[in-house]
Structure formats: C-alpha cells, structure tokens
N, C-alpha and C positions, 0 to 999 in steps of 0.2 A: 290439595290446596283449596282454600276457601275462595269460591267465586264471588266477587263483589260486583255490585251494580251501583252506579252513581245516578241518582234520580232527581229530576226537577220538573215541576209542572208550570205551565202558563195558564192563566184563567182570563175569562172575559169579564166585563163590567157586571154582568148578571150572575156571575159565579160558576159558569160552566167551565169545564176543563177544555182548553183549546189545543194544548200540546202536552204530551208526556215525553220527556227526553230521558233516555237511558243510555249510559255509557258503560260498556263492559270491556275493560282493558284486555288486550293491548290496543284494540282499535275498532271495536264493534259498537257502532252508534245506531240506536233504534229511536225513531221519533213517531209516535202515534199522534195523528192529527184528527181533530173533530171533523166529521161525525164517526170516525173509525176507532174511537176510544171506548173500550168496553172492559168489563172485568176479565172476560176470556182473552182478549187481545193483550191485556197487561200481564196476565199470568203466563201467556205464551212467551212474551218478551222477557220475562223473569225466570224462565225455565232454567234450572240448574244453579240458580243464584242462592246463596246462603245468607248474604248480608247486603242490606241496602244502605247506602251512604247519602245523606242529604245535608243541606244547610238551612236551618230553621224548619226542617221537615217535620219534626215532632210537633211543631206549633202551627204549621201551615199545610205543607204538601200532603202529608199523610192523613190529617183530619179531613181535608177537602176530598181526597180520594175515597175515604170512608163514607163521607156524606153523599158524594155523587155516584160512586160505583158500588157502595155497600161492601167494600173490602177493608178489613182491618189488617193492613200490611204489618203493623207492629206485632200482631199475634202470629202472623204467617212466616215472618222472617226476623232474623236479628237485624236491628236497625241502629245506626249511629248518626247522630246529629253533630256535624262538625262545628256548629256555632258553640256548643257546650265545650268542645275541646279548645276552640279559640279563646273562650273566656278564661280557661285555666292558664293561658299564656298572656292575659291582659289585652287580647285583641277583641275589640267590641265593634258592633255595627253590622251592617249588611255585608253580603258576600262581596259585592264590588268594592266596598271600602277596604275590607280585609285583603282582597287581592292587590289593591294599590299599595297597602302597607307592606306587603310581602314581595312586591315586584312581579306579580303574575299578570302578564299582558292579556289584552283582548282587543280584537278588531272592532268590537261594538262598544268600546269605552264610552261612557257617558249615558248609555241607555239604561232605563230602569224598568221595573215591572209595569209601571204606568205606560211607558212607551210600548211594551209588549201588548197591552190591552188596545192601545190605539192602532198598532199594526194589525191586530186581529180584526178590528172594525174596518180598517182600510181593505183588508183581504176580502171581507164579507161584501164590500161594495165593489169588488172587482179588480183590486190591485194585486197582480201576481208578484210584483217586486216586494210588496209588503210581507207576503208569506215567506218569501226567500229570506228577508232580513230577520223576521221573527224566528225562523228555524235556525239561522246562524247564531242569533242571540241565545237561544235555548241550548244549542250545541256547545257554545262556549261556557254556559253555566255548568253543564254536566262534566265536560272535560276538565274545566278548572276546579271542580270538586276533587277530582283525582289529583291534580297538581297541588291543591291546598292540603290534602291529606298527606302527601309526601313532604311538604314543607313543615307541617305540624310534627310529623315523626322526626324530622331533622331537629326541630326545636326541642323535642322530648329528649333526644339523644344528647344534645348540647347541655340540657338542664341537669340530667342525671346519669348520663353515660349508658343508658339502656334504651332499647327499642321498645 
C-alpha cells in the first residue's frame, strides 16, 4: 500500500518556516516547530512515504521548503496538489473556502494564514497559548487535507462511477 503524507507549512512574516505539519493516516501527526525544522528532521518525518498531498503545495509549501531547506520534495516524492483536483470539480479558492463548500468542519474556523503568522509572533513574545492555537490550526489543515481527498474521490465516483 502506498503510504501517503498530508503536508502543510506555516511561515513567519520574514519567510521562515515556523511549523511543518505532516499527517500520516490513520492517526500519526508530526509537527516540526522552528528551530527544530531541518532537512534531516523532515526526511525522518517522511520516512516510508511515497506520496505527499498538499493544497496549493506546488505553488507555496514545496517551493518554500526548497528555498529554506534546499530540498526539492517534488523530485524526491510523488506529489499531489489537491487544489488542482478541486478545480476539476469547479471548486475554487483556498482550503478553508473549499472545506466550507464541502461541509468539512474545523474548530479554528475563521482563522487564516495571516492569523498563523500573528500567532507565531505572539509565541515569540512569550504566549504559550498562541503556539497551542497555531499547532491546532496546522493540525486541522493537514487532517482536513485527508478528509478533502476522500470527498474528492467520492465526487469522482459520482461523476464517472470509478475511483
């Protein structure tokens, strides 16, 4: 069976990677937090993975990882950007918008990437609760990628009767 990993990053205003979230079903969540984010730590977290699933990852997450960590994950793994799959079903916009359209819930509803940057700033200034909220936001991003992929497969099946 192909081992998939659902990946999402958070960044700071200055472009550093603050959190790398990786969800490996059925329930393995790994979150690397700055300053403990390195190429070695990321490769260890992805050990045994064949495919990385993202949302806008081909345009944001993976290029940022390549710039900051010097790793071209698109050359190292099979990668799937669910935004492209969403477009084939007429679903446009960011991950949170598509989640709302498909009824995928999140406890951090209303939060954005901008909020994630503000939470990181607050954490850097000493707010432990800010880091807890940021990690919850990132966790929902990666777990919801898994849920979104399942919804998209169901839409594929309804559209043409195949998986």
